[in-house]
C-alpha angles and dihedrals in degrees: 000000000000102000143165134210117223118194117214094219080113127063116283091245091060091046089052091051090049089052090055090049090050091053090051090048092057102262115142100194135039122197123191117209120238119223125140093228092062130063121288108287096212092053088052092046090052089053091051091049090051092054099044138062109202107008113120113228135202148138111282092223128342120189123219096223108071090041122042108250093238092052089046091053089053093050091053091046090052089052089052090054093047092050096045094248100322100118124127120190110224109186133172143152095270131228110306096210093049093046090051088061087064095046096254121140110213094222123173093355098181093050092044093052094045094047091046098056093039090055089046091054091051091050092048089051089059097255127140111235135218110181134169115178132086085349136016130241121173118196090330121172144152119247095212135062120262130194128222111294121192117233121219119185120213106223144168107159125076098247095049090048092051092046090051093054091049099045115013136067092243148345128236102209110207099219140102106193125085091228090062092051093048088053093044094048089068091054091048090053090051091054094045090054087063096041117113113235089232090072091068129214123349127221117215103197131179113230097195130176105236135183119182134176138142084251103066094195092054089050092054093048090052089054095066099088099053092039089055091057092044094049092047091054098040117119117240093253090056092051090047092050089060096036092242128160108261093194091054091049089051092051090051089052092052091054091049092050089052093049092247094135099159091055091048094050093049091058094058109116128217088245090057091052090051092049101042107029140042097227130169143051124344089262091055091049093048093052094049094045090051090053092049093046089068087074106030140063097215145007135227119195107223130199144320089037091186146304089286106041098194093048091045092056091060094040093049094046092052093045093051091047091053092045094054096037094050099027 
C-alpha cells in the first residue's frame, strides 16, 4: 500500500479533486479521516470514488462508537458498491477526547474493534448476525450483495497491533519515527505467529503524519495541529520512548477537549514534531520514509500533508517513490 489520508476540513469537492491528484501522483489508496467536527467522511469518499478510476477508498479510520457497527458495515459496503469494489475498511478505537465531547465512553476498545469488523465480515458474506458483546445485534443482515472488503486496523498500542496481525488484513500504525516501527514490528510478529494461514497475507503499513514543502520551516509549522492531537492521545510508554513531557501532553489534551485548539497547537514542542511527524523538505521526507520502510510493507501519508495540500500530494508521492525505489 502507498496511501494518503485526506481530511474533510475542506469541502467534499476539493477532497475529491485531491483524490484525483493523489491517483496521478502514484498513490493506490485514499483514506478520509473521521471526526465529527469535519465534513462527513463517506460523502467525501464518494466524491473521491467518482473522480478516480483505480484508487482504493476508505475511512481512515472510522470508530465503532458513534455509529453502530452494523450500520457502519453497511456504509462501507455501500462505498464498495459506489466505487466498483475499491473500498477498504479502516477501523480503530477513535480519539478518546473527541468521543468524550459526544458523551461516548471508549470502553473495551480492542474488543469493540475486533467484534465490529468480525460482524462486518459476516454481514458482507451474506450472513444474518446475532451478537451480544460490546454491542448488540439481533438477526441483523444486509439485503444486498457485498464483495470482499479488506480490513485495516488503526493501531498504536501493543495489544491492538498484535490483534490486528492475528485477525485483520492489515494494520495502520499511527507513528512517524523509526524507533516506534522497530518496537511495533515485534508485536506484529507476535500476532502473525498466531495467525491462521487461511487469513492470507498481512500488510504492515505506516500511517504517518507528514508535512512536506520546499520550505522546511513552513512544513514544520503546518505539522502543529496533527501533532497536538497525536501527543494528547499518546500513551505514557510512547511519550517515555521519545523522552517527551507527559504533563505538557496532558495540558495539550485538556485544551483540545475544551475546543481551545489554538492554545493546544501553540504548546506543541519541536521534540513532539520530531517524534510524531515527518516534517520538512522532500529530502527530509525521503530519508525518514526510507528508514521506516525497513520495518513496514507499505506507507500511508497522514495529515496535514503540508502547508499547500495540492503541492504536498505531488511532493510526497515523488519522495515515497524515490524512498522505496532506491531504499
